N, C-alpha and C positions, 0 to 999 in steps of 0.2 A: 477415768470413769466415763461411761457412755450413758447419756440420758436424753429423754425427749424434752425439748425446750421450745419456747417462743423467743424469737430474736428480732431485734430491730437492726437492719443492715443499712449502711450508707455506701452508695456506689458513687465513684467519681470516674466517669467514662465506663469502661467495662469491668473495672477492678473494684473489689470490696475493700474499702479503706478503714471501716470501723464496724464493729458488731457488739451489741449489748444484749445480755439476757434480760428478758422482761417477765414479770410475774404472771401476766395474762395477755390474751390477744387484745382486749379492750384497752389496756394500759399502753400496749405497743402502738395501736392505731392512734391513740391520743398523742403520744410522743411524735409519731410520724406527722400528724397534722401540724403540731407546734413547730417542728423542725422545718417542714416544707414552707411555712409562711416566712421564716426568718433566714433563708439560705438562697444562694444564687441558683440560676436555672440549670447549670450543668451538673448539679448534684441531685441524685435520686435516692429516695428512701423506700425500703420494702420491709414488711413484717412477714416472717415465715414461721411455720411450725415444723421442726425438723429434729433429727437426732444430731447430737454433737458430742465431741470429746470435751469434757469439762475438767478444769483443774481448780484446786482450792488455793487461794492466795494466802500470804502470811497473816493478813488481818481477818481471815475467815470468809471473805467474800469469794464468789465463784466467777470464773471467766471462761470464755470459749477458747479452747485450744485449737480445735478443728471442726468444721461443719461436715456432716455426713449427708450428702445430698443423694437421694435415691430416686 
């Protein structure tokens, strides 16, 4: 399933290491501020609004299968 989402991305160097779906941009930015204060300097966080392929997990939660960057 493809949907428009807000995601918090964690970069280590040039690679995306983790991505989480966020309910809104304000919640994403709050999470980014919190994570930036508590992490080393070679890790970078970004909030993006993009299309993504989403899959539903066994417990009913949704996760990002692939980002569609245009």
